[in-house]
C-alpha positions as CSV (number, residue, x, y, z in Angstrom):
1,M,-82.3,-16.0,-75.3
2,R,-81.4,-13.2,-72.9
3,R,-77.8,-14.3,-72.9
4,F,-77.7,-14.2,-76.8
5,A,-79.1,-10.6,-76.7
6,V,-76.4,-9.5,-74.2
7,I,-73.7,-11.1,-76.4
8,L,-75.1,-9.5,-79.6
9,S,-75.5,-6.1,-78.0
10,T,-71.9,-6.3,-76.7
11,V,-70.6,-7.2,-80.2
12,F,-72.4,-4.2,-81.8
13,W,-71.1,-1.9,-79.1
14,I,-67.5,-3.0,-79.5
15,A,-67.4,-3.5,-83.3
16,P,-67.3,0.1,-84.4
17,G,-64.0,0.5,-82.5
18,W,-62.3,-2.3,-84.5
19,A,-60.2,-0.9,-87.3
20,G,-59.5,-2.9,-90.4
21,P,-56.7,-2.5,-93.0
22,R,-58.5,0.4,-94.7
23,E,-58.7,2.5,-91.5
24,D,-55.2,1.6,-90.3
25,A,-53.7,2.5,-93.7
26,L,-55.6,5.8,-93.8
27,A,-54.5,6.8,-90.3
28,E,-50.9,6.4,-91.4
29,Y,-51.4,8.1,-94.8
30,E,-53.1,11.1,-93.3
31,K,-49.9,11.8,-91.3
32,F,-48.5,13.0,-94.7
33,F,-50.6,16.1,-94.5
34,A,-49.6,16.9,-90.9
35,Y,-45.9,16.3,-91.6
36,F,-46.1,18.3,-94.8
37,T,-46.7,21.4,-92.8
38,T,-43.4,21.1,-90.8
39,D,-39.7,21.4,-91.7
40,N,-39.0,17.9,-90.5
41,H,-38.1,16.2,-93.7
42,D,-36.9,13.0,-92.0
43,Q,-40.3,12.6,-90.3
44,L,-42.0,13.1,-93.7
45,T,-39.8,10.7,-95.5
46,S,-40.3,8.1,-92.8
47,L,-43.8,7.5,-94.1
48,F,-42.4,6.0,-97.3
49,S,-40.9,2.6,-97.8
50,R,-37.2,2.4,-98.7
51,D,-38.3,1.2,-102.2
52,A,-41.1,3.6,-102.7
53,Q,-42.0,4.9,-106.2
54,F,-42.6,8.7,-105.9
55,I,-43.7,11.3,-108.3
56,G,-44.2,14.7,-106.5
57,T,-46.0,17.6,-108.0
58,I,-42.7,19.2,-109.3
59,S,-40.8,15.9,-109.8
60,P,-39.2,15.9,-113.2
61,E,-38.5,12.1,-112.8
62,L,-39.6,9.1,-110.8
63,V,-37.8,9.0,-107.4
64,T,-37.0,5.5,-106.2
65,D,-34.6,5.9,-103.3
66,P,-34.8,7.5,-99.8
67,A,-32.1,10.1,-100.4
68,G,-33.9,11.3,-103.6
69,L,-37.2,11.4,-101.7
70,R,-35.7,13.5,-98.9
71,E,-34.0,15.8,-101.4
72,Y,-37.3,16.4,-103.1
73,F,-39.0,17.5,-99.9
74,V,-36.0,19.7,-98.9
75,K,-36.2,21.5,-102.2
76,A,-40.0,21.7,-102.4
77,L,-40.7,22.7,-98.8
78,S,-37.7,24.6,-97.3
79,S,-37.7,28.0,-98.9
80,S,-39.4,30.9,-97.0
81,R,-42.2,28.6,-95.8
82,G,-44.0,31.0,-93.5
83,E,-47.1,29.2,-92.1
84,V,-48.1,26.2,-94.1
85,R,-51.4,24.5,-94.1
86,A,-52.6,21.4,-95.9
87,R,-56.3,21.4,-96.6
88,V,-57.7,18.0,-97.5
89,F,-61.0,18.1,-99.5
90,S,-61.6,14.4,-99.8
91,T,-60.0,11.1,-99.2
92,T,-61.1,7.6,-100.3
93,A,-59.5,4.3,-99.7
94,T,-60.0,0.7,-101.0
95,A,-58.5,-2.3,-99.2
96,L,-57.2,-4.6,-101.9
97,N,-56.3,-7.1,-99.2
98,D,-55.2,-7.1,-95.6
99,A,-51.8,-5.6,-96.5
100,V,-52.5,-3.3,-99.5
101,V,-54.7,-0.2,-99.6
102,L,-55.2,2.2,-102.5
103,V,-55.8,5.8,-101.4
104,T,-56.9,8.8,-103.4
105,A,-57.1,12.4,-102.1
106,S,-57.9,15.9,-103.3
107,W,-56.1,18.6,-101.4
108,Q,-54.2,21.9,-101.6
109,S,-51.4,23.6,-99.7
110,E,-51.7,27.2,-98.4
111,R,-48.7,29.2,-97.4
112,T,-48.9,32.5,-95.5
113,L,-45.7,34.6,-95.4
114,N,-45.6,38.3,-94.5
115,G,-49.4,38.4,-94.4
116,Q,-49.7,37.1,-97.9
117,T,-51.3,33.7,-98.6
118,S,-50.6,31.7,-101.7
119,T,-52.3,28.5,-102.7
120,N,-50.8,25.5,-104.5
121,G,-53.5,23.3,-105.9
122,P,-56.0,21.9,-105.8
123,S,-54.0,18.7,-106.2
124,R,-54.9,15.1,-106.7
125,N,-53.0,12.3,-105.1
126,T,-52.9,8.6,-105.5
127,S,-51.0,6.4,-103.1
128,V,-50.6,2.7,-102.4
129,M,-50.1,1.8,-98.7
130,H,-48.5,-1.5,-97.9
131,K,-48.3,-3.1,-94.5
132,R,-44.9,-4.5,-93.8
133,G,-44.6,-6.2,-90.4
134,D,-46.8,-4.1,-88.0
135,R,-46.4,-0.8,-89.9
136,W,-48.0,0.8,-93.0
137,Y,-45.8,2.5,-95.5
138,I,-46.5,4.5,-98.7
139,V,-45.0,2.4,-101.5
140,Q,-46.3,4.4,-104.4
141,F,-47.2,8.1,-104.5
142,H,-48.2,10.4,-107.3
143,N,-49.3,14.0,-106.8
144,S,-50.3,16.4,-109.5
145,W,-52.3,19.6,-109.9
146,K,-55.9,19.1,-110.8
147,P,-56.7,20.5,-114.3
148,K,-58.9,23.5,-114.4
């Protein structure tokens, strides 16, 4: 009986450190907000699969290729950036299976330039994360401003 108690307590002690598909996908997804605050467009676009479906906040059309995705971020993020901050209000995720996770988030970007701060948002985001090989990618992304 004592041996069973030791094994059981060991399992409960180790188990919280195990990450499942939901946690793994969220860890990769959350890099989007960190990369959004930099001028490294290649790093940002590397989060997306080569066949991602992308609708950014100011996208007039669906973007479906890596060059178009990079072009979107260059246009949207390169002009007089100043200091950029991404403030995430909430994130939820649902694992649909071991390789697909649906993520939703509420967030806004804040830019400070010459002492003046402007806010874009709040925005709402839905993304689908897909594990391909040993890596998670954003395969579907839609961001839009939250109605007032």
